[in-house]
N, C-alpha and C positions, 0 to 999 in steps of 0.2 A: 881681081875677080876671076874665078875659074871659067873655063870655056863652057862648062855645063850650066853654071848659074847664068852666064851671059846669054846662052841660048834660051833658057827659061824666061828671063826677063824680056828678051826679044819677042818670044811667042806671046807672053802675057801682054805686051804693049799693043798687040793686035786686037785685043779683046775690047768690047764696049766698056766705057768708063765705069759703069756699075760693077761689072765683073772684075775689072782691074782693081778697083777699090776692095772688093771682097777678097781677092787673092792677096793683096797687100796686107789687109787686116789679118788674114790667116797666118801669113809669114811672120808678121810682127808678134802675134800671139805665141807662135811656136818659139821664136827667139826669146821672148820674155820667159816662157816656161822653161827653156833650157837654162837660162840664167838663174832662175829660182832653184832648179834642181842642182846646178853646180854649186850654188851658195849653200844649199842645205847639206849636200854631201861633204863639202869642205869643212863646214862647222861641226859635223857629226863624226868625222873620221876617228878621232881619238876615243870618244865614248864607245863607238861601235867596236873598235879594236879591243878595248878593255872588256866589253861584254863577251866578245868572241873568246878571249883568253880565259875568262871565268868559266864559260860554257865548256871549253876544252878541258879545263882542270876538273870540272865536275864529271865529265865523261870519263876521263882517265882514272878518276877515283871511284868509278862504278856507281855514281850517284844519279845516273840517268837511266831511262828505260826506253825501249823502242817505241816510236810513235807510229800508229797505223795511219799512214798518209791517205789511205782511202776514206778516212773519217773526216778529213779536213779539205775537201775540194774547194771550198770558198777561200781558203788561204793560199791557193796556188793559181798560177796563170793557167789558161786553157792548155798551153803546151805542156806545162808540168803536170797538170791533171791527167792528160792523155798518157804521159810517161809513167806516172805513179800508179795508174790502174794496172800496169803489168809488172809492178815491182812488189816483191814480198818485203814487208818492213823489217823482217828478221834479217834479210840479206844486207840491209843497210847497216846493220850493227854487227856483222860477222867478224869484223876486225877486233872486236872487244873480247871475243872468246879465246 
């Protein structure tokens, strides 16, 4: 166990039982979520790689067109949405010309 995790457990052990149980439940849920994501990515790596290669072939063949990222804010994280508001979608495809 790392020193940091040990400190966290030491501090958590000072909490009332109800709060300790709540912290434990949150930690277990987070660990289970990480395991699910790891399993999902591990099983999807090959199909994702194949789709990426197909998309790149379409791009290189000129079969794609620029996407106006400002029209798809729901498809991006808040960080990416903030970034894409300042990006001209034509700039993203400048290497094609």
